[in-house]
N, C-alpha and C positions, 0 to 999 in steps of 0.2 A: 295347345292341349293342355287339359286340366291336368296337374299332379298326380291325381286319382288316378289316370289312366299308365302312369309309369311306376315300376317298381324300382328303380335305381337310372340317378344322373350322375354320369362325372364332368365335372365343369375345370377346363384350362388344368388339368393334371401335371405335375412335372417330378419328376424322379431323378436323381442324379446319385452315380457312386463315384466315390473318393476313394481312386486307386492311387498306385503311386507312379502310374505312367502319366496321371490327369484326372481330369473329372470327366465321369461319361453321363452324356447328357442323356439316358437311357428315355424316359418321357421329356417332350416337350409340347405341352398344352393340350393331350390328348382329351376328348370330347367324345361320349358316350351317352348313347339313353336308352333303356331297355323298357319296352313297354309290358305290363301285364298280361302273363300267358303264352309272351312270344316266344321263341326260338331263336336264338340271335347269334351270327357265327361271327368271330375277331378272325380275319384272314390277313395273312400278307409275310415276306420273305422271313426267315431264320435269322432273327437278330432284331426285328420292329418294334421290338417292344409287348408283345402280348402276354406274355407270360407274368413280367413287371406289373402290367396291368391289374392281371387277375391277382397277383400276390397283394399288391395297393389296396385295392378293393376288399380283401382281407386283414387287411394291414400287417401283412406278413413277410415284408421288407427287409430284409437282415443288414446290418453293418457289413460293407460299407457304403449300403445304399439307404439313402436319404428320400422321406416323401417331403419335397421343398414347398410347394403351394397346391391350391387348387379346392375343389370342394368335392366330395364323395356322398349322395345324397340319395340315402336308402327311405323307401316310403313303406312303412309299416303299416298295413291293414287289418283294423278288429276285424276278426273273423266274424264277431256277434251283430257289431253296430256298424260293420262297414267304416267307420271313422278311419283316416288315415292321418297318421302323424309322418311329419319330414324330420331324420334325424342324419347329423353331418359323423359318418361316421369318423372321421378325422379329431372331431372334436372329443369322444367317447375315450371315458377310461379305459384303462387296463381290465379291469376287472369288468366293466359293461361289455367292452371287447369281445371277451371270453362267451361269456351271455349270446352275444350276435353270432360269432364262430359254430357251424355247426346246429344251431338252431335256427336262425334266420336266413342265413347265408351260410351254402356248402362246398363244398369242393371235392374232384373226382380227381386225383392227381394223374399224370402220366404213365409211368410206370408200375404195374400193377405187382411186378415183383418188389418192390421197393418198400410201399409204403404201406402196405399190414404190417406192422409188428411181426416179427416169426416167431417170438416167445409165449405170445397168449393165442388161446384157439379163438377164430374167425366169431362163434357167436357172443364171446366173452368182449372181444372189442367194440361187437358192435351195441350190445347190451352197456356197456360204459357209457356210449354217446347218448342214450336214452335214461339211464341212470341220472346223467348228470344235468341233463334239460329240460324234463319232462317229469309232469303229475302223473304218478303209478299209482295214486290210491285205488281207484276201482278196479285196477289189472291187478292188484295185489289180493284185493277182494275174490275175484274170479279164478284166481290161482287157489284161493284156502277152500272155496266152493268146490274147485273140480277135485282137491285131493279128497274132502270131504267124501265126495261122491261115489269116488274109487272105494273109499274105504266101506261104504254103504254096498258096494258090488261083490265086498268078500265075505258078506254073510254073516254080520257077526251078532254077536245074542241079541234078544228082543231089547233089553234095558239099553244098551250101548247103543243098538242103531234109531230109538230114540231121543238118544242124546245128539247123534250126530244130527238127523235130522232137524230137531229145534236150532241146532246151531247155523246150520246152511239157511232155514227161515231167516233168522238175526243177520244174518250175512246179507242176504238177498236182499232184506229192507233198509239194509246201508249202502244198496249202489248208488244213491243217487247223491246220498252224501256221505263219502268215504272219508274216514280219518286215515292221517298221516302213518302210513305201513311202516313196519320195525325192518331192518335189517335185512334180514333173511330174505323176507317178503319181497321188500322194493327190488331187490337183485333177479330173483325166480320170474319177477313178473317184467322185469329187464327181458330176462334170456326170453322169455314166453314173446314176446312181441319182439325181437332180434329175428326169432325165428320166423315168424307172421312177414318181416321184412323180407327174409331169405325166400319164402314159398313165394312174395309179391314181385321178385324179380327172376323169377322163373328157374329157381334153383331147385336140380333136382335133389329130390332125400335132403329136405331142409333141416329136419332135426342133425343125421348124420353130420352132415355138414358143420352145422353149429357147433360140433365136438371135436372137429379137424383144424390143424394149424394151417397158415395158409399155404407151408410147403409142400402140402399134400394135394392142393388144388391146381387145374391146370389155369393158365393165362386167363382165358375168358371167364371160368368160375372165379378167379380171385377179383377181375372188376367188376363182377356180377355182385360180389360182397362188399367191394367198394362203394360199389353204386347204392348197396341198400344201406348201409353204415350212411352215405350221403345222405339219404330221404326219409332216415328213421324219425327224423324228429317234423317230417312236412315243413322243410325251408321254403323261405318266398323266393330267392333262386337258389336254381344248382350250377355251380362253376363247374367246366369238365374240360381241363387242362390237357390236351393232347389224348384225351380219354382213349380211343382206340390206335392211335399208332403205333401200340407194341404188339397189336394181335393181329392175326392173318386174316385175310380177304373173309373169308365166310364170319369169323367169329363177331368181325368188327359191323358185319350188316346186322346180325342179331342184335349187337349190342344197342346200335344204334336206332333197331325197331323198338327195341326195350325203352328207351330212353323217350321214343314219341308219346308210346304206351302210358308209359308211366307219369309222363304230365298231366296226361287228362285225366289220372287217377289222383295226383298228390294234388295236382292245381299249382307246382311251381311255375316260371320261367325259368331258360334254361339258355345258358351262354357257353358256346361251345369255341372253345382256342383252337384254328384247327389253320396247316397250309394247304389242304385238301380242298381244293372247289367242288370235287365230286361230294363230300361229306356235306359240304353249306348247300348244293342243288339238293341234296336228296333228303335232309333233318330240316333246314332253318329257314324262317319265313323272312327273315330280317336278316342283314349283313353291314357289319363296320370293318372297311377296309383302313389298315395300319400302312404306316412305311414310316420307316425310320424313326422311330418314336411320334410320329402324328397321327393326328386322324386325317385322311384324305378322302375319305366317301364312305356314306350311311344311306341306305334306302332299303327296299324289300328287296329279298332276293329275285323275283321276277322280273323288277326294273332293273336290277344291276345286270343280269345274264342280257336282258334286251336291250336297253339304254346304259351301259357304260359311259362315264362322263369324265372322270379324271383321266388322264396321259397313264399314267401309273395301272388302274384298273383294266384300261384298255389292252395294255401290254401283258399283264395277267394273265388276259382272256387269252389271247392270241397267244400265248406261249402252251396252251390246254392243246396237247393234241387231238385230233378228230377224228374216228372211224372212216368217216366219210371221204374224208379228203385225203391225197395223195401229196405229199412235198419232201422233196430229196433233204430239205433242211429244215428242221424246226423254228418257227419266231423265237425271238428272246430281246430281253430288254436291255440295252447297249449298255455296258459301265459295270461297276460293280456297287455293292451298300456300302454307304459312306463310313469312316470312323467319325464314331460319334462322341471321341475326345474334341477332334474338330472338326464338327458338322459342317455341312455347305450352308451361308448366310442366306437369307427370305426364303423361299422353298428349298425343301430339303432333298426334293427329287429333280429340281433344275437341272444340276449336270449330267442327267440321264437323259433328260427330256426333249424330243424333238422341235416342241414348240416353245422352251423356253426362251424369252428375252429379257431386256437389260432388269424388267422389275420386277422378274423373279429370281433374281441372284440378290436385289437388296431389302422386298419387303415380302413377309410371311404372309402367305392367304389366308383369309378368316374363311371359317369354315360357314357356308351360307346356304339356305335354299334355294337351289336353280328351277327346282319343278315341286310341287305338294309334294312332302314326305320324303324328296332328294337331297341331299347335304353334301356340297362338293367344296373342299379346300383348293383352289385353282385359279391363277388370273386369266388362263383360258381355255375354259372349257370346250371339249372336244366333240362331246355327243358320241354316237352309234361305233361300232367295229368298223 
């Protein structure tokens, strides 16, 4: 498939954490492919490397963590010409990466109670992102025109009304080629667009919410504010890092529906990091399954649920309780997640796998295409549940 069809490719990504206990081999050759316009779920047990992968894409891995090798290729598409440029995120300077974060690739973090800055108003925080990354010349002129039109409604003297009317005409003539706005109107324009973003994420009374602090909002409203902030610059990729975990079931469903609606409006590709297969089934059209820092299976959501191939994926789906089945004991995957300071040799899943043979303990399986669009890293792929 042509690179134009993808917005992100992660190739052979390896990340280590250098701790006093030893080197934690958190990611060992992770592979990801995100198509343009897709919603992809990244699933796996706690500690499998989902969050480290997301932070690596944004180059937010902090010491003692270090990205050792691999490629993170972002395909930037020019909205006017349609021309696609391949960018290796790991080769960007810190300044170039600052332009990338929040602008081309944005993230919604797990806990909405933690990540909005508690000392700044919601609207100001969203406006700051817009002010840093966006061209606000036209917006600033529109703000000026709105202020002048309000002044006309106050019924000023005829001479002053004529002056105001003349200035309105001047500003409207400049809309197609606006000048760089001054600091005052740049801030006003950014706040105006922030309120528009709050309205787009269906926040009630957005003007009022923009003037409030994060602690004055409910969990669901804070999460909507974070989504508005992440989408403020129309990013090509939106990463949702367990974005609905801290919310109750009703609000979680609302946020998931909102994400799907916004994807169509903004045109972003979405990457949802979750351990909840229900969220994947409801929201995603593609899935990547991770285990112990490796990619074990990647395909469409429908294909994964109907024809899982990797023994770990089969085990995950068997472990999900089904309403129409009565069982005295739930299915489980035997054993436990390995210590990544001393991970198993070969396939990292082989100590827990019922189909493991000698080759599984010696050779790491390559991620290969078993069926069209269905990639699996396994020496003994199993097929249906």
